[in-house]
DOVO-732411 format. One record per residue (C-alpha): residue number from 1; chain; x, y, z. Coordinates in steps of 0.02 Angstrom, whole numbers. Layout:
residues N
+-----+--------+--------+--------+--------+
! num ! chaine !     xx !     yy !     zz !
+-----+--------+--------+--------+--------+
! NUM !      A !      X !      Y !      Z !
...
+-----+--------+--------+--------+--------+
END
This chain:
residues 348
+-----+--------+--------+--------+--------+
! num ! chaine !     xx !     yy !     zz !
+-----+--------+--------+--------+--------+
!   1 !      A !    426 !   1493 !    713 !
!   2 !      A !    492 !   1429 !    556 !
!   3 !      A !    540 !   1548 !    429 !
!   4 !      A !    436 !   1559 !    290 !
!   5 !      A !    351 !   1365 !    322 !
!   6 !      A !    223 !   1366 !    146 !
!   7 !      A !     58 !   1413 !    216 !
!   8 !      A !   -101 !   1299 !    153 !
!   9 !      A !   -253 !   1216 !    205 !
!  10 !      A !   -216 !   1042 !    194 !
!  11 !      A !    -63 !    955 !    198 !
!  12 !      A !   -107 !    744 !    165 !
!  13 !      A !     64 !    652 !    209 !
!  14 !      A !     36 !    483 !     80 !
!  15 !      A !     29 !    456 !    -84 !
!  16 !      A !    -65 !    311 !    -91 !
!  17 !      A !   -193 !    276 !   -193 !
!  18 !      A !   -301 !    339 !    -40 !
!  19 !      A !   -189 !    482 !    -15 !
!  20 !      A !   -219 !    555 !   -209 !
!  21 !      A !   -406 !    501 !   -219 !
!  22 !      A !   -400 !    620 !    -55 !
!  23 !      A !   -342 !    733 !   -159 !
!  24 !      A !   -467 !    724 !   -253 !
!  25 !      A !   -611 !    751 !   -138 !
!  26 !      A !   -533 !    880 !    -55 !
!  27 !      A !   -523 !    980 !   -236 !
!  28 !      A !   -702 !    954 !   -236 !
!  29 !      A !   -725 !   1036 !   -103 !
!  30 !      A !   -588 !   1175 !   -178 !
!  31 !      A !   -469 !   1159 !    -39 !
!  32 !      A !   -272 !   1157 !   -128 !
!  33 !      A !   -144 !   1006 !    -52 !
!  34 !      A !     28 !    987 !    -16 !
!  35 !      A !     68 !    780 !    -11 !
!  36 !      A !    212 !    716 !     57 !
!  37 !      A !    284 !    541 !     29 !
!  38 !      A !    432 !    448 !    112 !
!  39 !      A !    438 !    353 !    -52 !
!  40 !      A !    525 !    456 !   -209 !
!  41 !      A !    356 !    427 !   -318 !
!  42 !      A !    168 !    406 !   -313 !
!  43 !      A !     52 !    257 !   -268 !
!  44 !      A !    132 !    203 !   -108 !
!  45 !      A !    102 !      5 !    -55 !
!  46 !      A !     40 !    -46 !   -248 !
!  47 !      A !    186 !     57 !   -334 !
!  48 !      A !    319 !      8 !   -198 !
!  49 !      A !    260 !   -202 !   -172 !
!  50 !      A !    130 !   -278 !   -333 !
!  51 !      A !    129 !   -138 !   -488 !
!  52 !      A !    108 !   -268 !   -622 !
!  53 !      A !     14 !   -384 !   -486 !
!  54 !      A !   -172 !   -351 !   -529 !
!  55 !      A !   -324 !   -308 !   -430 !
!  56 !      A !   -489 !   -364 !   -437 !
!  57 !      A !   -586 !   -233 !   -303 !
!  58 !      A !   -592 !    -77 !   -375 !
!  59 !      A !   -791 !     -7 !   -404 !
!  60 !      A !   -844 !    -29 !   -605 !
!  61 !      A !   -642 !   -101 !   -652 !
!  62 !      A !   -655 !   -273 !   -669 !
!  63 !      A !   -441 !   -266 !   -682 !
!  64 !      A !   -270 !   -138 !   -658 !
!  65 !      A !   -127 !   -164 !   -610 !
!  66 !      A !    -68 !    -70 !   -452 !
!  67 !      A !     12 !     47 !   -607 !
!  68 !      A !   -141 !    109 !   -679 !
!  69 !      A !   -219 !    130 !   -559 !
!  70 !      A !   -112 !    233 !   -455 !
!  71 !      A !    -81 !    313 !   -646 !
!  72 !      A !   -256 !    336 !   -673 !
!  73 !      A !   -297 !    415 !   -496 !
!  74 !      A !   -138 !    556 !   -554 !
!  75 !      A !   -230 !    567 !   -690 !
!  76 !      A !   -394 !    589 !   -586 !
!  77 !      A !   -327 !    728 !   -503 !
!  78 !      A !   -230 !    822 !   -636 !
!  79 !      A !   -351 !   1007 !   -622 !
!  80 !      A !   -326 !   1014 !   -434 !
!  81 !      A !   -148 !   1031 !   -443 !
!  82 !      A !    -92 !    958 !   -287 !
!  83 !      A !    100 !    999 !   -249 !
!  84 !      A !    209 !    847 !   -215 !
!  85 !      A !    328 !    813 !    -93 !
!  86 !      A !    440 !    649 !   -119 !
!  87 !      A !    575 !    579 !    -68 !
!  88 !      A !    543 !    634 !    101 !
!  89 !      A !    503 !    584 !    306 !
!  90 !      A !    370 !    689 !    401 !
!  91 !      A !    452 !    722 !    572 !
!  92 !      A !    386 !    830 !    662 !
!  93 !      A !    192 !    899 !    678 !
!  94 !      A !    182 !   1043 !    813 !
!  95 !      A !      4 !   1128 !    832 !
!  96 !      A !      2 !   1325 !    863 !
!  97 !      A !    -64 !   1410 !    963 !
!  98 !      A !   -190 !   1491 !    833 !
!  99 !      A !   -245 !   1296 !    767 !
! 100 !      A !   -119 !   1257 !    645 !
! 101 !      A !    -18 !   1135 !    635 !
! 102 !      A !    184 !   1161 !    593 !
! 103 !      A !    246 !   1018 !    497 !
! 104 !      A !    459 !    977 !    473 !
! 105 !      A !    513 !    845 !    333 !
! 106 !      A !    657 !    752 !    321 !
! 107 !      A !    707 !    873 !    214 !
! 108 !      A !    704 !   1018 !    309 !
! 109 !      A !    516 !   1092 !    212 !
! 110 !      A !    414 !   1145 !    350 !
! 111 !      A !    212 !   1178 !    288 !
! 112 !      A !    106 !   1292 !    417 !
! 113 !      A !    -73 !   1196 !    369 !
! 114 !      A !   -249 !   1208 !    447 !
! 115 !      A !   -304 !   1029 !    398 !
! 116 !      A !   -172 !    858 !    406 !
! 117 !      A !   -243 !    705 !    313 !
! 118 !      A !   -146 !    538 !    373 !
! 119 !      A !   -138 !    409 !    208 !
! 120 !      A !     15 !    309 !    270 !
! 121 !      A !    -38 !    168 !    243 !
! 122 !      A !     49 !     42 !    370 !
! 123 !      A !    189 !    186 !    406 !
! 124 !      A !    337 !    188 !    371 !
! 125 !      A !    325 !      9 !    279 !
! 126 !      A !    517 !    -93 !    302 !
! 127 !      A !    490 !   -239 !    244 !
! 128 !      A !    575 !   -389 !    333 !
! 129 !      A !    739 !   -461 !    280 !
! 130 !      A !    831 !   -600 !    273 !
! 131 !      A !    923 !   -607 !    432 !
! 132 !      A !   1083 !   -651 !    364 !
! 133 !      A !   1258 !   -575 !    404 !
! 134 !      A !   1335 !   -482 !    261 !
! 135 !      A !   1188 !   -500 !    122 !
! 136 !      A !   1133 !   -324 !    143 !
! 137 !      A !   1258 !   -292 !     17 !
! 138 !      A !   1184 !   -369 !   -115 !
! 139 !      A !   1027 !   -273 !   -101 !
! 140 !      A !    939 !   -226 !   -279 !
! 141 !      A !   1078 !   -319 !   -341 !
! 142 !      A !   1047 !   -503 !   -328 !
! 143 !      A !    933 !   -493 !   -160 !
! 144 !      A !    785 !   -423 !   -172 !
! 145 !      A !    589 !   -393 !    -49 !
! 146 !      A !    478 !   -328 !   -190 !
! 147 !      A !    492 !   -352 !   -395 !
! 148 !      A !    471 !   -176 !   -499 !
! 149 !      A !    524 !   -221 !   -656 !
! 150 !      A !    471 !   -446 !   -672 !
! 151 !      A !    596 !   -406 !   -851 !
! 152 !      A !    745 !   -421 !   -758 !
! 153 !      A !    710 !   -609 !   -674 !
! 154 !      A !    684 !   -684 !   -840 !
! 155 !      A !    803 !   -806 !   -887 !
! 156 !      A !    858 !   -808 !   -699 !
! 157 !      A !    872 !   -948 !   -602 !
! 158 !      A !    769 !   -904 !   -439 !
! 159 !      A !    741 !   -939 !   -249 !
! 160 !      A !    588 !   -873 !   -178 !
! 161 !      A !    554 !   -861 !     -9 !
! 162 !      A !    392 !   -825 !     92 !
! 163 !      A !    226 !   -924 !    143 !
! 164 !      A !     92 !   -797 !     98 !
! 165 !      A !     12 !   -705 !    -49 !
! 166 !      A !    152 !   -635 !   -131 !
! 167 !      A !    295 !   -736 !   -120 !
! 168 !      A !    160 !   -903 !   -208 !
! 169 !      A !    105 !   -746 !   -314 !
! 170 !      A !    299 !   -700 !   -395 !
! 171 !      A !    321 !   -894 !   -411 !
! 172 !      A !    201 !   -958 !   -522 !
! 173 !      A !    210 !   -809 !   -622 !
! 174 !      A !    412 !   -840 !   -664 !
! 175 !      A !    386 !  -1039 !   -689 !
! 176 !      A !    401 !  -1043 !   -871 !
! 177 !      A !    486 !   -879 !   -877 !
! 178 !      A !    654 !   -898 !   -761 !
! 179 !      A !    781 !  -1022 !   -806 !
! 180 !      A !    745 !  -1115 !   -648 !
! 181 !      A !    606 !  -1067 !   -473 !
! 182 !      A !    609 !  -1099 !   -312 !
! 183 !      A !    511 !  -1094 !   -165 !
! 184 !      A !    601 !  -1123 !     -5 !
! 185 !      A !    453 !  -1090 !    175 !
! 186 !      A !    487 !  -1140 !    329 !
! 187 !      A !    338 !  -1241 !    376 !
! 188 !      A !    229 !  -1338 !    231 !
! 189 !      A !     92 !  -1251 !    290 !
! 190 !      A !     25 !  -1061 !    178 !
! 191 !      A !    -39 !   -893 !    175 !
! 192 !      A !   -101 !   -906 !     21 !
! 193 !      A !   -232 !   -895 !    -88 !
! 194 !      A !   -317 !  -1067 !    -70 !
! 195 !      A !   -303 !  -1096 !   -289 !
! 196 !      A !   -140 !  -1004 !   -280 !
! 197 !      A !    -60 !  -1152 !   -164 !
! 198 !      A !   -141 !  -1309 !   -262 !
! 199 !      A !    -83 !  -1221 !   -431 !
! 200 !      A !    124 !  -1232 !   -364 !
! 201 !      A !     80 !  -1396 !   -298 !
! 202 !      A !     44 !  -1468 !   -484 !
! 203 !      A !    145 !  -1363 !   -558 !
! 204 !      A !    278 !  -1440 !   -438 !
! 205 !      A !    249 !  -1622 !   -450 !
! 206 !      A !    273 !  -1588 !   -631 !
! 207 !      A !    438 !  -1553 !   -572 !
! 208 !      A !    431 !  -1365 !   -671 !
! 209 !      A !    466 !  -1284 !   -506 !
! 210 !      A !    536 !  -1337 !   -328 !
! 211 !      A !    445 !  -1317 !   -154 !
! 212 !      A !    580 !  -1350 !      2 !
! 213 !      A !    522 !  -1320 !    159 !
! 214 !      A !    673 !  -1265 !    279 !
! 215 !      A !    776 !  -1107 !    294 !
! 216 !      A !    920 !   -982 !    220 !
! 217 !      A !   1080 !  -1050 !    334 !
! 218 !      A !   1205 !   -966 !    228 !
! 219 !      A !   1259 !   -940 !     59 !
! 220 !      A !   1429 !   -945 !    -44 !
! 221 !      A !   1493 !   -799 !   -157 !
! 222 !      A !   1599 !   -789 !   -280 !
! 223 !      A !   1703 !   -634 !   -353 !
! 224 !      A !   1565 !   -498 !   -293 !
! 225 !      A !   1401 !   -627 !   -321 !
! 226 !      A !   1320 !   -743 !   -241 !
! 227 !      A !   1313 !   -875 !   -355 !
! 228 !      A !   1238 !  -1014 !   -217 !
! 229 !      A !   1127 !  -1025 !    -36 !
! 230 !      A !   1123 !  -1159 !     93 !
! 231 !      A !    907 !  -1201 !    127 !
! 232 !      A !    935 !  -1310 !    310 !
! 233 !      A !    768 !  -1441 !    320 !
! 234 !      A !    644 !  -1468 !    470 !
! 235 !      A !    754 !  -1604 !    517 !
! 236 !      A !    913 !  -1525 !    503 !
! 237 !      A !    968 !  -1602 !    345 !
! 238 !      A !   1082 !  -1448 !    221 !
! 239 !      A !   1036 !  -1431 !     36 !
! 240 !      A !   1143 !  -1298 !    -84 !
! 241 !      A !   1043 !  -1223 !   -203 !
! 242 !      A !   1111 !  -1121 !   -344 !
! 243 !      A !   1026 !   -945 !   -375 !
! 244 !      A !   1070 !   -804 !   -467 !
! 245 !      A !    935 !   -700 !   -378 !
! 246 !      A !    835 !   -709 !   -228 !
! 247 !      A !    671 !   -648 !   -190 !
! 248 !      A !    607 !   -615 !     -4 !
! 249 !      A !    423 !   -600 !     47 !
! 250 !      A !    421 !   -599 !    217 !
! 251 !      A !    283 !   -462 !    270 !
! 252 !      A !    346 !   -298 !    312 !
! 253 !      A !    355 !   -225 !    469 !
! 254 !      A !    261 !    -77 !    491 !
! 255 !      A !    300 !     46 !    610 !
! 256 !      A !    194 !    219 !    655 !
! 257 !      A !    383 !    329 !    663 !
! 258 !      A !    359 !    481 !    717 !
! 259 !      A !    150 !    483 !    706 !
! 260 !      A !    162 !    395 !    892 !
! 261 !      A !    235 !    577 !    942 !
! 262 !      A !    108 !    657 !    893 !
! 263 !      A !     -2 !    644 !   1029 !
! 264 !      A !   -140 !    549 !    921 !
! 265 !      A !   -243 !    395 !   1017 !
! 266 !      A !   -149 !    265 !    940 !
! 267 !      A !   -206 !     68 !    964 !
! 268 !      A !    -50 !    -60 !    879 !
! 269 !      A !    -11 !     40 !    780 !
! 270 !      A !   -138 !     95 !    716 !
! 271 !      A !   -259 !    264 !    743 !
! 272 !      A !   -402 !    269 !    790 !
! 273 !      A !   -548 !    384 !    693 !
! 274 !      A !   -710 !    439 !    718 !
! 275 !      A !   -830 !    346 !    608 !
! 276 !      A !   -953 !    505 !    549 !
! 277 !      A !   -761 !    621 !    516 !
! 278 !      A !   -623 !    497 !    491 !
! 279 !      A !   -556 !    638 !    612 !
! 280 !      A !   -429 !    595 !    748 !
! 281 !      A !   -429 !    613 !    933 !
! 282 !      A !   -341 !    788 !    900 !
! 283 !      A !   -476 !    903 !    779 !
! 284 !      A !   -409 !    945 !    625 !
! 285 !      A !   -320 !    798 !    626 !
! 286 !      A !   -398 !    639 !    509 !
! 287 !      A !   -331 !    481 !    471 !
! 288 !      A !   -370 !    397 !    289 !
! 289 !      A !   -344 !    208 !    231 !
! 290 !      A !   -237 !     53 !    299 !
! 291 !      A !   -180 !    181 !    445 !
! 292 !      A !   -326 !    209 !    548 !
! 293 !      A !   -422 !     92 !    654 !
! 294 !      A !   -607 !     88 !    716 !
! 295 !      A !   -754 !    -39 !    735 !
! 296 !      A !   -799 !   -139 !    611 !
! 297 !      A !   -636 !    -90 !    514 !
! 298 !      A !   -569 !   -186 !    343 !
! 299 !      A !   -412 !   -140 !    251 !
! 300 !      A !   -488 !   -131 !     66 !
! 301 !      A !   -449 !      1 !    -35 !
! 302 !      A !   -639 !     42 !    -84 !
! 303 !      A !   -637 !     53 !     85 !
! 304 !      A !   -523 !    197 !    102 !
! 305 !      A !   -593 !    284 !    -26 !
! 306 !      A !   -727 !    326 !     76 !
! 307 !      A !   -675 !    362 !    217 !
! 308 !      A !   -570 !    502 !    129 !
! 309 !      A !   -725 !    550 !     55 !
! 310 !      A !   -812 !    589 !    220 !
! 311 !      A !   -678 !    663 !    293 !
! 312 !      A !   -658 !    781 !    137 !
! 313 !      A !   -837 !    855 !    201 !
! 314 !      A !   -748 !    885 !    366 !
! 315 !      A !   -617 !    953 !    355 !
! 316 !      A !   -724 !   1114 !    235 !
! 317 !      A !   -833 !   1116 !    379 !
! 318 !      A !   -689 !   1103 !    494 !
! 319 !      A !   -618 !   1257 !    398 !
! 320 !      A !   -789 !   1353 !    388 !
! 321 !      A !   -891 !   1316 !    513 !
! 322 !      A !  -1004 !   1469 !    462 !
! 323 !      A !  -1056 !   1393 !    302 !
! 324 !      A !  -1146 !   1215 !    267 !
! 325 !      A !  -1075 !   1121 !    115 !
! 326 !      A !  -1185 !   1112 !     13 !
! 327 !      A !  -1172 !    930 !   -107 !
! 328 !      A !  -1152 !    939 !   -295 !
! 329 !      A !  -1159 !    786 !   -396 !
! 330 !      A !  -1000 !    777 !   -568 !
! 331 !      A !  -1147 !    707 !   -662 !
! 332 !      A !  -1276 !    857 !   -627 !
! 333 !      A !  -1152 !   1019 !   -580 !
! 334 !      A !  -1095 !   1144 !   -671 !
! 335 !      A !   -971 !   1188 !   -544 !
! 336 !      A !   -898 !   1047 !   -537 !
! 337 !      A !   -859 !   1011 !   -743 !
! 338 !      A !   -769 !   1192 !   -724 !
! 339 !      A !   -660 !   1116 !   -615 !
! 340 !      A !   -641 !    951 !   -685 !
! 341 !      A !   -626 !   1017 !   -881 !
! 342 !      A !   -765 !    903 !   -948 !
! 343 !      A !   -914 !    969 !  -1033 !
! 344 !      A !  -1102 !    897 !   -941 !
! 345 !      A !  -1138 !    732 !   -989 !
! 346 !      A !  -1300 !    755 !  -1126 !
! 347 !      A !  -1470 !    648 !  -1083 !
! 348 !      A !  -1580 !    639 !  -1187 !
+-----+--------+--------+--------+--------+
END
């Protein structure tokens, strides 16, 4: 046994929206949680990939950004005092003789937990990179795989690569904000919202942005900066494009990482769960959000919220099987009002 692990009832792996809401649902059942995430801040893909893009399908919230959703979830879970351990990955998970789980991280933190909730999105996701020798030296300087601060690209000559929603959304966003916008995709077929595709083609027809069908094959450097890229079209002809910043949206390459070695039943890099408890093949371990799979699964944030609620009730029964859980409502329960630090609503 490692020295001085942190003892807890629950460890949540992943601090994206579903992991944060898992804190809330566990808190309502008086289960304290520690949260571990490989990213340096909470929010998961919402913060890492689209902090300022609008989200329209959160119940009762007509529109919010990924950043706003994260901030609201963090505010919502404040009463429950979850402890966050960010910027580190879970490297090992081993079940002990007493049924608890010993969890170790890349920063040599250790936890001994009665339950584990895997809310790791698509796993230890990594962006698919631009495969050109030496270009990663410019990552974070002129080469970007996500946009955190859109204003830094204003007035720049931007080249955007990709054919999905992220590529088109940002291309449309930067028109009239950047000095120029060039969209590059390997074929004239896009996997994005039809309205975005139509708008992009309209802007190209009006010469407010440029579309090139082809691939970047090389780049030119002046001093310590990329000054241009060469695009080879489908006919084999080359065209040089001046550039200040490159935005690459080739999608994510999901990697389960150590999760694949924990003895869980897995199907195509996703963790199999039941739909009553969202428990994995190992009792006491639950999987919620995009990391799990079951018949009819839909990768939506609101689906993950539902899964987190049922997983919390299942975990409460697992932790204390002798005491049936009484369903209480935040609208009417004095106990929940005290926990949340709110005054009961008055109805006339």
